[in-house]
ZADO-1210 file (C-alpha; in nm, 4 decimals, padded with zeros to 6 digits):
<atoms>
<atom x="00.0017" y="-00.0103" z="00.0218" code="PRO" pos="1"/>
<atom x="00.0889" y="00.4010" z="-00.0423" code="ARG" pos="2"/>
<atom x="-00.0301" y="00.6918" z="00.0754" code="TRP" pos="3"/>
<atom x="-00.1259" y="00.9460" z="-00.0979" code="SER" pos="4"/>
<atom x="00.0602" y="01.2793" z="-00.0575" code="PRO" pos="5"/>
<atom x="-00.2190" y="01.4403" z="00.1164" code="ASN" pos="6"/>
<atom x="-00.3210" y="01.0836" z="00.3198" code="GLY" pos="7"/>
<atom x="-00.6348" y="01.0964" z="00.1917" code="GLN" pos="8"/>
<atom x="-00.6054" y="00.8101" z="-00.0074" code="ASN" pos="9"/>
<atom x="-00.4329" y="00.4428" z="-00.0510" code="ILE" pos="10"/>
<atom x="-00.3373" y="00.2887" z="-00.3622" code="ALA" pos="11"/>
<atom x="-00.2481" y="-00.0597" z="-00.3523" code="PHE" pos="12"/>
<atom x="-00.2475" y="-00.3916" z="-00.5968" code="TRP" pos="13"/>
<atom x="-00.3704" y="-00.7271" z="-00.5722" code="GLY" pos="14"/>
<atom x="-00.4815" y="-01.0290" z="-00.7580" code="LEU" pos="15"/>
<atom x="-00.8321" y="-01.0847" z="-00.9299" code="GLN" pos="16"/>
<atom x="-00.9596" y="-01.3480" z="-01.0695" code="PRO" pos="17"/>
<atom x="-00.8906" y="-01.4321" z="-01.4138" code="ARG" pos="18"/>
<atom x="-00.6962" y="-01.0554" z="-01.4147" code="GLU" pos="19"/>
<atom x="-00.4119" y="-01.1838" z="-01.2482" code="ASP" pos="20"/>
<atom x="-00.2279" y="-00.8169" z="-01.1092" code="ASN" pos="21"/>
<atom x="-00.4507" y="-00.5302" z="-01.0337" code="VAL" pos="22"/>
<atom x="-00.4207" y="-00.1839" z="-00.9043" code="VAL" pos="23"/>
<atom x="-00.6623" y="-00.0356" z="-00.6845" code="PHE" pos="24"/>
<atom x="-00.7314" y="00.2804" z="-00.4913" code="VAL" pos="25"/>
<atom x="-00.9314" y="00.3853" z="-00.1728" code="MET" pos="26"/>
<atom x="-01.0238" y="00.6028" z="00.0896" code="ASN" pos="27"/>
<atom x="-00.7974" y="00.5889" z="00.3717" code="ALA" pos="28"/>
<atom x="-01.0703" y="00.6042" z="00.6003" code="ASP" pos="29"/>
<atom x="-01.2209" y="00.2655" z="00.4332" code="GLY" pos="30"/>
<atom x="-01.4716" y="00.2034" z="00.1919" code="GLY" pos="31"/>
<atom x="-01.5016" y="00.0290" z="-00.1465" code="THR" pos="32"/>
<atom x="-01.1829" y="-00.0031" z="-00.3357" code="PRO" pos="33"/>
<atom x="-01.1835" y="00.1313" z="-00.6722" code="LYS" pos="34"/>
<atom x="-01.0167" y="-00.0447" z="-00.9592" code="ARG" pos="35"/>
<atom x="-00.7663" y="00.1906" z="-01.1652" code="LEU" pos="36"/>
<atom x="-00.5986" y="-00.0848" z="-01.3915" code="ASN" pos="37"/>
<atom x="-00.4105" y="-00.4067" z="-01.4799" code="GLY" pos="38"/>
<atom x="-00.0347" y="-00.3563" z="-01.3547" code="GLY" pos="39"/>
<atom x="00.1216" y="-00.3764" z="-00.9622" code="ARG" pos="40"/>
<atom x="00.3432" y="-00.1744" z="-00.7898" code="TRP" pos="41"/>
<atom x="00.1915" y="00.1989" z="-00.7759" code="PRO" pos="42"/>
<atom x="00.3145" y="00.5493" z="-00.6993" code="CYS" pos="43"/>
<atom x="00.1845" y="00.8351" z="-00.6388" code="TRP" pos="44"/>
<atom x="00.3055" y="01.1657" z="-00.7903" code="SER" pos="45"/>
<atom x="00.4248" y="01.4053" z="-00.5723" code="ARG" pos="46"/>
<atom x="00.1034" y="01.6238" z="-00.6813" code="ASP" pos="47"/>
<atom x="-00.1414" y="01.3476" z="-00.5933" code="GLY" pos="48"/>
<atom x="-00.2930" y="01.3217" z="-00.9224" code="ARG" pos="49"/>
<atom x="-00.1605" y="01.0240" z="-01.1099" code="SER" pos="50"/>
<atom x="-00.0405" y="00.6933" z="-00.9732" code="ILE" pos="51"/>
<atom x="00.2314" y="00.5190" z="-01.1662" code="TYR" pos="52"/>
<atom x="00.2332" y="00.1321" z="-01.2065" code="PHE" pos="53"/>
<atom x="00.4256" y="-00.1427" z="-01.3450" code="THR" pos="54"/>
<atom x="00.2055" y="-00.3558" z="-01.6309" code="TRP" pos="55"/>
<atom x="00.3493" y="-00.6312" z="-01.7915" code="ILE" pos="56"/>
<atom x="00.1846" y="-00.6886" z="-02.1507" code="ARG" pos="57"/>
<atom x="00.3292" y="-00.8905" z="-02.4018" code="SER" pos="58"/>
<atom x="00.5659" y="-01.0395" z="-02.1836" code="GLY" pos="59"/>
<atom x="00.7241" y="-00.7058" z="-02.1198" code="ALA" pos="60"/>
<atom x="00.7422" y="-00.4614" z="-01.7754" code="SER" pos="61"/>
<atom x="00.7019" y="-00.1520" z="-01.8636" code="GLU" pos="62"/>
<atom x="00.5846" y="00.1702" z="-01.6294" code="ILE" pos="63"/>
<atom x="00.2579" y="00.3472" z="-01.7323" code="TRP" pos="64"/>
<atom x="00.0578" y="00.5954" z="-01.5182" code="ARG" pos="65"/>
<atom x="-00.3224" y="00.6649" z="-01.5133" code="ILE" pos="66"/>
<atom x="-00.5206" y="00.9672" z="-01.3344" code="PRO" pos="67"/>
<atom x="-00.5838" y="00.8424" z="-00.9502" code="ALA" pos="68"/>
<atom x="-00.9130" y="00.9301" z="-01.0324" code="THR" pos="69"/>
<atom x="-00.9094" y="00.6972" z="-01.2976" code="GLY" pos="70"/>
<atom x="-00.9069" y="00.7099" z="-01.6107" code="GLY" pos="71"/>
<atom x="-00.6482" y="00.6093" z="-01.9589" code="GLU" pos="72"/>
<atom x="-00.3374" y="00.4702" z="-01.8583" code="ALA" pos="73"/>
<atom x="-00.0139" y="00.6444" z="-02.0335" code="VAL" pos="74"/>
<atom x="00.2873" y="00.4403" z="-02.1455" code="ARG" pos="75"/>
<atom x="00.6032" y="00.5926" z="-02.0112" code="ILE" pos="76"/>
<atom x="00.8749" y="00.3716" z="-02.1100" code="THR" pos="77"/>
<atom x="00.9279" y="00.1731" z="-02.4033" code="TRP" pos="78"/>
<atom x="01.2155" y="-00.0511" z="-02.2990" code="ASP" pos="79"/>
<atom x="01.1411" y="-00.2279" z="-01.9860" code="GLY" pos="80"/>
<atom x="01.0837" y="-00.0865" z="-01.6466" code="GLY" pos="81"/>
<atom x="00.9558" y="-00.2016" z="-01.2955" code="ASP" pos="82"/>
<atom x="00.8929" y="00.0033" z="-00.9292" code="VAL" pos="83"/>
<atom x="00.8713" y="00.3281" z="-01.0363" code="ALA" pos="84"/>
<atom x="00.9070" y="00.6853" z="-00.8219" code="GLN" pos="85"/>
<atom x="00.8814" y="01.0152" z="-00.9140" code="GLU" pos="86"/>
<atom x="01.1453" y="01.2748" z="-00.8453" code="SER" pos="87"/>
<atom x="01.0691" y="01.5679" z="-00.5240" code="PRO" pos="88"/>
<atom x="01.0516" y="01.7821" z="-00.8251" code="ASP" pos="89"/>
<atom x="00.8079" y="01.6234" z="-01.0547" code="GLY" pos="90"/>
<atom x="01.0497" y="01.6198" z="-01.3552" code="ARG" pos="91"/>
<atom x="01.1517" y="01.2629" z="-01.3543" code="PHE" pos="92"/>
<atom x="01.0248" y="00.8952" z="-01.3499" code="VAL" pos="93"/>
<atom x="01.2727" y="00.6761" z="-01.1498" code="TYR" pos="94"/>
<atom x="01.2647" y="00.3127" z="-01.2364" code="TYR" pos="95"/>
<atom x="01.4464" y="00.0018" z="-01.1957" code="GLU" pos="96"/>
<atom x="01.5796" y="-00.2889" z="-01.4683" code="LYS" pos="97"/>
<atom x="01.7122" y="-00.6044" z="-01.4348" code="GLY" pos="98"/>
<atom x="01.5382" y="-00.7454" z="-01.0930" code="TRP" pos="99"/>
<atom x="01.6073" y="-01.0343" z="-00.9500" code="PRO" pos="100"/>
<atom x="01.9667" y="-01.0882" z="-01.0953" code="SER" pos="101"/>
<atom x="02.1096" y="-00.7476" z="-01.1543" code="HIS" pos="102"/>
<atom x="01.9210" y="-00.4269" z="-01.0958" code="CYS" pos="103"/>
<atom x="02.0065" y="-00.0989" z="-01.2445" code="SER" pos="104"/>
<atom x="01.8406" y="00.2374" z="-01.1769" code="VAL" pos="105"/>
<atom x="01.7295" y="00.4680" z="-01.4782" code="TRP" pos="106"/>
<atom x="01.5612" y="00.8303" z="-01.5496" code="GLN" pos="107"/>
<atom x="01.2948" y="00.9402" z="-01.7721" code="VAL" pos="108"/>
<atom x="01.0841" y="01.2290" z="-01.8298" code="PRO" pos="109"/>
<atom x="00.7245" y="01.2288" z="-01.6960" code="VAL" pos="110"/>
<atom x="00.6039" y="01.3083" z="-02.0447" code="GLY" pos="111"/>
<atom x="00.8273" y="01.0312" z="-02.1808" code="GLY" pos="112"/>
<atom x="01.1452" y="01.0838" z="-02.3697" code="GLY" pos="113"/>
<atom x="01.5208" y="00.9450" z="-02.3767" code="GLU" pos="114"/>
<atom x="01.5600" y="00.7164" z="-02.0421" code="GLU" pos="115"/>
<atom x="01.9318" y="00.7631" z="-01.8960" code="VAL" pos="116"/>
<atom x="02.0973" y="00.4826" z="-01.6260" code="LYS" pos="117"/>
<atom x="02.1446" y="00.7003" z="-01.3031" code="VAL" pos="118"/>
<atom x="02.2461" y="00.4018" z="-01.1067" code="LEU" pos="119"/>
<atom x="02.4673" y="00.0873" z="-01.2547" code="ASP" pos="120"/>
<atom x="02.4112" y="-00.1334" z="-00.9384" code="SER" pos="121"/>
<atom x="02.1952" y="-00.1662" z="-00.6724" code="ALA" pos="122"/>
<atom x="02.0911" y="-00.4269" z="-00.4351" code="HIS" pos="123"/>
<atom x="01.7744" y="-00.5745" z="-00.6348" code="CYS" pos="124"/>
<atom x="01.6085" y="-00.6620" z="-00.2898" code="TYR" pos="125"/>
<atom x="01.7005" y="-00.3567" z="-00.0443" code="GLY" pos="126"/>
<atom x="01.6425" y="-00.1751" z="-00.3159" code="GLY" pos="127"/>
<atom x="01.6712" y="00.2160" z="-00.3426" code="TRP" pos="128"/>
<atom x="01.4450" y="00.5600" z="-00.2403" code="ALA" pos="129"/>
<atom x="01.4794" y="00.8907" z="-00.4232" code="VAL" pos="130"/>
<atom x="01.4647" y="01.2150" z="-00.1886" code="VAL" pos="131"/>
<atom x="01.5587" y="01.5293" z="-00.2597" code="LYS" pos="132"/>
<atom x="01.9026" y="01.5335" z="-00.2232" code="GLN" pos="133"/>
<atom x="01.9474" y="01.1672" z="-00.4767" code="GLY" pos="134"/>
<atom x="01.9299" y="00.8273" z="-00.4099" code="ILE" pos="135"/>
<atom x="01.9615" y="00.6214" z="-00.1060" code="TYR" pos="136"/>
<atom x="02.0970" y="00.2733" z="-00.1986" code="PHE" pos="137"/>
<atom x="02.2054" y="-00.0651" z="-00.1295" code="PHE" pos="138"/>
<atom x="02.4893" y="-00.1938" z="-00.2865" code="THR" pos="139"/>
<atom x="02.4896" y="-00.5862" z="-00.3736" code="PRO" pos="140"/>
<atom x="02.6026" y="-00.8278" z="-00.1456" code="ALA" pos="141"/>
<atom x="03.0053" y="-00.8954" z="-00.1751" code="ASP" pos="142"/>
<atom x="03.0984" y="-01.2709" z="-00.1295" code="PRO" pos="143"/>
<atom x="03.0631" y="-01.1846" z="00.2645" code="GLN" pos="144"/>
<atom x="02.7154" y="-01.1104" z="00.2649" code="GLY" pos="145"/>
<atom x="02.7801" y="-00.7592" z="00.3311" code="HIS" pos="146"/>
<atom x="02.6326" y="-00.4719" z="00.1793" code="SER" pos="147"/>
<atom x="02.6357" y="-00.0951" z="00.1665" code="GLU" pos="148"/>
<atom x="02.4124" y="00.2187" z="00.2295" code="ILE" pos="149"/>
<atom x="02.5102" y="00.5136" z="00.0112" code="ARG" pos="150"/>
<atom x="02.3714" y="00.8466" z="-00.1133" code="LEU" pos="151"/>
<atom x="02.3931" y="00.9296" z="-00.4720" code="TYR" pos="152"/>
<atom x="02.4042" y="01.3045" z="-00.5371" code="LYS" pos="153"/>
<atom x="02.2352" y="01.4320" z="-00.8098" code="VAL" pos="154"/>
<atom x="02.3353" y="01.7687" z="-00.8037" code="ALA" pos="155"/>
<atom x="02.7456" y="01.6723" z="-00.8441" code="THR" pos="156"/>
<atom x="02.6925" y="01.2774" z="-00.9447" code="GLY" pos="157"/>
<atom x="02.8894" y="01.1696" z="-00.6746" code="LYS" pos="158"/>
<atom x="02.8433" y="00.8850" z="-00.4507" code="THR" pos="159"/>
<atom x="02.8301" y="00.8899" z="-00.0574" code="ILE" pos="160"/>
<atom x="02.9114" y="00.5474" z="00.1483" code="LYS" pos="161"/>
<atom x="02.7167" y="00.5907" z="00.4906" code="LEU" pos="162"/>
<atom x="02.7339" y="00.2613" z="00.6021" code="LEU" pos="163"/>
<atom x="02.7861" y="-00.1143" z="00.5924" code="THR" pos="164"/>
<atom x="02.5410" y="-00.3865" z="00.6513" code="ILE" pos="165"/>
<atom x="02.7054" y="-00.6915" z="00.7645" code="GLU" pos="166"/>
<atom x="02.3807" y="-00.9116" z="00.7252" code="ARG" pos="167"/>
<atom x="02.1609" y="-00.9940" z="00.4813" code="ASN" pos="168"/>
<atom x="01.9298" y="-00.7124" z="00.3765" code="VAL" pos="169"/>
<atom x="01.5394" y="-00.7302" z="00.3682" code="GLY" pos="170"/>
<atom x="01.3250" y="-00.5460" z="00.1241" code="TYR" pos="171"/>
<atom x="01.3389" y="-00.2462" z="00.0082" code="ARG" pos="172"/>
<atom x="01.5064" y="00.0669" z="00.2012" code="ILE" pos="173"/>
<atom x="01.2941" y="00.3860" z="00.3001" code="ALA" pos="174"/>
<atom x="01.3379" y="00.7253" z="00.4241" code="VAL" pos="175"/>
<atom x="01.1848" y="00.9781" z="00.6416" code="SER" pos="176"/>
<atom x="01.0269" y="01.2799" z="00.5077" code="PRO" pos="177"/>
<atom x="01.3117" y="01.5267" z="00.6416" code="ASP" pos="178"/>
<atom x="01.5982" y="01.2562" z="00.5334" code="GLU" pos="179"/>
<atom x="01.7124" y="01.2136" z="00.8574" code="ARG" pos="180"/>
<atom x="01.6281" y="00.8479" z="00.9174" code="THR" pos="181"/>
<atom x="01.6742" y="00.5637" z="00.6897" code="ILE" pos="182"/>
<atom x="01.4639" y="00.2364" z="00.7273" code="LEU" pos="183"/>
<atom x="01.5460" y="-00.1034" z="00.6373" code="TYR" pos="184"/>
<atom x="01.4982" y="-00.4239" z="00.7050" code="GLY" pos="185"/>
<atom x="01.7882" y="-00.7388" z="00.7459" code="GLN" pos="186"/>
<atom x="01.7795" y="-01.1228" z="00.8630" code="PHE" pos="187"/>
<atom x="01.9410" y="-01.1422" z="01.1779" code="ASP" pos="188"/>
<atom x="01.8979" y="-01.5639" z="01.1775" code="GLN" pos="189"/>
<atom x="01.6655" y="-01.8249" z="00.9801" code="ALA" pos="190"/>
<atom x="01.5966" y="-02.1593" z="01.0291" code="GLY" pos="191"/>
<atom x="01.3963" y="-02.4603" z="00.9162" code="SER" pos="192"/>
<atom x="01.2554" y="-02.8179" z="01.0568" code="ASP" pos="193"/>
<atom x="01.3227" y="-03.1483" z="00.9241" code="LEU" pos="194"/>
<atom x="00.9684" y="-03.3540" z="01.0296" code="MET" pos="195"/>
<atom x="00.9290" y="-03.7369" z="00.9235" code="LEU" pos="196"/>
<atom x="00.5934" y="-03.8390" z="00.8200" code="VAL" pos="197"/>
<atom x="00.5456" y="-04.2159" z="00.8651" code="GLU" pos="198"/>
<atom x="00.2743" y="-04.4098" z="00.6774" code="ASN" pos="199"/>
<atom x="00.2882" y="-04.1140" z="00.4162" code="PHE" pos="200"/>
<atom x="00.0663" y="-04.2104" z="00.1192" code="HIS" pos="201"/>
</atoms>
């Protein structure tokens, strides 16, 4: 689920019979969800008027945009794209390619146009987050399983290392609106049980 910028609505995706992935929007106070379009990974535009989402058609995953109130979806990317985020100034859409083996982050103008690779390599599960300064992201794990949290500064094109994580990271980094706090998941431990079933048929 994703809150709208004004906090009044929630966008989310789920599975529908005979439709696979579907994007919905609903009032934050409750009520009946409204189906917007097929797709997944919805993300609000900064002005709250549109929702970006990933839609797989003809076997290709692309970024699309649709009015938050419903209407016709407009295709944004033409050479692959997944998990969109709009820049804070509303000028660009950032998205990733290559999941789950080698993820890179790209940008394209919100109205469409030439795409540009911004990050050559990011952790496919740890993910990335677009903020005013740039992009916070996890690096892919090294042979010891360690990853780094880095900040790519758009203004300078330079990358700053912030922290090394010595355990396997969880799913998707998040940054607070004031950019003073980062949330992330990590796997501290994992296990399984081996069971024996007698007289199994």
